[in-house]
C-alpha positions as a Python dict, from the first residue, in 0.01 Angstrom:
ca = {
    (1, 'M'): (0, 0, 0),
    (2, 'E'): (376, -64, -8),
    (3, 'T'): (621, 168, 146),
    (4, 'V'): (822, 368, -98),
    (5, 'T'): (1136, 560, -53),
    (6, 'Q'): (1166, 884, -171),
    (7, 'Q'): (1487, 1029, -311),
    (8, 'I'): (1609, 1355, -285),
    (9, 'H'): (1750, 1536, -576),
    (10, 'Y'): (1802, 1876, -436),
    (11, 'T'): (1818, 2059, -54),
    (12, 'S'): (1854, 2427, -24),
    (13, 'Q'): (2106, 2626, 173),
    (14, 'P'): (1887, 2689, 481),
    (15, 'I'): (1738, 3058, 530),
    (16, 'K'): (1622, 3221, 865),
    (17, 'I'): (1273, 3357, 870),
    (18, 'G'): (1150, 3489, 1147),
    (19, 'K'): (1326, 3291, 1448),
    (20, 'T'): (1301, 2959, 1268),
    (21, 'Y'): (1510, 2821, 961),
    (22, 'W'): (1363, 2678, 658),
    (23, 'R'): (1475, 2509, 355),
    (24, 'L'): (1319, 2383, 35),
    (25, 'V'): (1347, 1981, -93),
    (26, 'I'): (1301, 1880, -442),
    (27, 'K'): (1228, 1453, -399),
    (28, 'E'): (1060, 1222, -579),
    (29, 'R'): (690, 1165, -565),
    (30, 'V'): (515, 832, -666),
    (31, 'A'): (270, 835, -928),
    (32, 'Y'): (-19, 548, -846),
    (33, 'R'): (-53, 296, -1055),
    (34, 'N'): (-374, 418, -1260),
    (35, 'L'): (-182, 759, -1279),
    (36, 'E'): (78, 760, -1538),
    (37, 'E'): (165, 410, -1502),
    (38, 'D'): (404, 440, -1202),
    (39, 'R'): (618, 691, -1323),
    (40, 'K'): (830, 886, -1083),
    (41, 'H'): (795, 1309, -1065),
    (42, 'L'): (958, 1561, -888),
    (43, 'C'): (806, 1785, -634),
    (44, 'T'): (928, 2080, -365),
    (45, 'E'): (858, 2044, 13),
    (46, 'Y'): (937, 2303, 237),
    (47, 'Q'): (1111, 2162, 578),
    (48, 'W'): (1199, 2357, 884),
    (49, 'N'): (1473, 2311, 1156),
    (50, 'K'): (1300, 2190, 1542),
    (51, 'E'): (1606, 2155, 1738),
    (52, 'G'): (1855, 2005, 1503),
    (53, 'Q'): (1624, 1786, 1307),
    (54, 'W'): (1411, 1903, 981),
    (55, 'L'): (1023, 1850, 985),
    (56, 'P'): (800, 1870, 679),
    (57, 'G'): (595, 2198, 620),
    (58, 'S'): (290, 2028, 713),
    (59, 'K'): (433, 1929, 1093),
    (60, 'W'): (465, 2320, 1112),
    (61, 'P'): (269, 2408, 1467),
    (62, 'A'): (43, 2673, 1258),
    (63, 'Y'): (6, 2441, 939),
    (64, 'N'): (-289, 2500, 808),
    (65, 'I'): (-393, 2275, 475),
    (66, 'N'): (-698, 2565, 425),
    (67, 'D'): (-483, 2861, 415),
    (68, 'T'): (-348, 3053, 145),
    (69, 'Y'): (8, 2958, 287),
    (70, 'Y'): (-73, 2679, 446),
    (71, 'G'): (15, 2845, 763),
    (72, 'M'): (314, 2904, 747),
    (73, 'P'): (548, 3239, 730),
    (74, 'R'): (468, 3445, 401),
    (75, 'Q'): (800, 3514, 422),
    (76, 'M'): (842, 3189, 283),
    (77, 'S'): (845, 3351, -132),
    (78, 'K'): (1205, 3467, -43),
    (79, 'L'): (1291, 3099, -54),
    (80, 'Y'): (1117, 3015, -330),
    (81, 'D'): (1258, 3364, -552),
    (82, 'R'): (1620, 3232, -438),
    (83, 'E'): (1538, 2905, -550),
    (84, 'K'): (1345, 2928, -863),
    (85, 'D'): (1616, 2825, -1107),
    (86, 'M'): (1662, 2529, -913),
    (87, 'I'): (1327, 2425, -941),
    (88, 'D'): (1275, 2501, -1275),
    (89, 'F'): (1602, 2317, -1404),
    (90, 'F'): (1486, 2003, -1219),
    (91, 'I'): (1103, 1993, -1209),
    (92, 'H'): (1028, 2147, -1540),
    (93, 'G'): (1359, 2079, -1738),
    (94, 'K'): (1467, 2446, -1774),
    (95, 'P'): (1828, 2497, -1845),
    (96, 'I'): (1957, 2742, -1525),
    (97, 'A'): (2046, 3094, -1686),
    (98, 'Q'): (2407, 3189, -1661),
    (99, 'E'): (2534, 3480, -1470),
    (100, 'R'): (2661, 3799, -1669),
    (101, 'L'): (3044, 3817, -1621),
    (102, 'F'): (3033, 4195, -1707),
}
């Protein structure tokens, strides 16, 4: 298997959930040869900060793939809700809604 560099397209501002800072990253993932002709797709990843280093959510100490929330804090929905417009823009191609001026 060849090594693939995943380009990051968007990184959110961190938000403090509990005692830890979290951020959302939108990056490329590669579909394998037999799946959709080697096209690159975007996906989201939650990252948390440990001693100045950003780690993927899968490295969270309580991470559990069998849990509805993957063992991560349930308040993570605050971060998702805050970044939903950017997720829709990058992943689904939806335009970002303009804020009302008045």
